[in-house]
Phi, psi and omega in degrees: 000119181295329183298330182294336179293349177299339178297340178296336181271352180289143180279063182228151177297315184217139176213152175215148182208157177203158176234132178236133181280167181296337178275004178091354181280145179278119179279332179173160178210153181209139177091192185279078186288350177258005179278138179275128179238146168296133185272338192052230189285354170294350170298326189301315178299325177295313179298318180298321179298320178295321177298320180291327172297316178299324176297312181292333176281350179087008180285325177225163176238143182297334183252017175277153180300137177199137180081217183297163179302130180090350181267158182230175174303319179298317176301316182296316180295328183263010179058037176236023180284342184094353179290147178292170184302305188225027177210156184277068182228133181273128183247346181200161175291145180305136176084001185258333180220150177265094180254106183299123192224112169296321181302320180300322179286331174291324174298317178299316179300317179295321181298312181294319179299318180291319183290328184257349185061033178227130176307142189300320180300322178287322177298317177302316180298313183289322188275328188234304190294310183296312180299331182269358181074026181273067189287342181265004184255139177211156174255118189245035180157235185293135174292354177274334193200003188248030172280152173229134184203181177240162173299318181303316180291318182291335172297321177296319178294316181296326176293320178298315183296326181283332179219079192296136171242330182276337181233157170296138181303331180291327177293318178294323176299321176298320183292331182259012178252143184300128174255136186055065182302148177085358182285131180261163178170181182265129169269114185310130179088345186232001172083191186288134181235132178235102355275168177251086192277136176221152168263223179256090180088351179243137173279142181248131186295307186047232185253023184298139176206127359287167180208160184276347175273192186266165175296334181263003176294139180290152177303336181279355179303136179220160181161217182194150168238164184233152181291352175272010178085042186230153171204158174218118173237151176233122180248102183300328180290324177278350183053047181200162176227153180229138176239135172221129179234139178223173176244033173233133183302145175306141179186196180306328179301319182288319178302324180279321190272325190291313183300313178295329175298311179299317179299321178294319178298313181295322179297319179291323177297318180294325182290000000 
């Protein structure tokens, strides 16, 4: 895919990107796709997938109490538990505001570890990484932000999400469907969004503006970006997913570069 070469114009020391179709075939790749990059918050979809495996195994339930009083696993996955961004402080009643929370994902990691008697990083490896052949990926701290991976490995994950083998397809559909519709909140880096739609561990594009995906991205597009200059989106209408990893922190350069890149990728897929 010629569009992937646009990463050469990004003001970053190193970048790699790839596109994988819904049938699992690689549409294209560019750059050091075998290089390991810190994922920052692109860790969250991986962690969420492990939580959903634990749910299907019966270790946890999406509607069991977790986190602040009145909150559940579902609230934590959808950033509506009321927990603050990076501290164990309650800022709102569960289900009333979309407060993006690293702490919430750390609560989830502890919950799964306790329920399975397996440290969360190891559970993630056994439940998700190993079955998908993601041998270059590891969780080196918080399940909210301390994953390290390669484009090659994340392509395997993006293929799985589009055609699930580890989870029931209905569970993945739940994960990419808005939970607690109409909830407003701040999308980090992009300001207040009305509504600020999320599924279970995945952010949903819908009609958000501004946004890190493209102007031509379908409203059903879901995924995540990370403060380390990384993103993964899946566009069900385009029947494809895109991964891009860099070694420069998210900032104005990404806000400027990512949407036209995505639009170019989608245009080439349509052609």
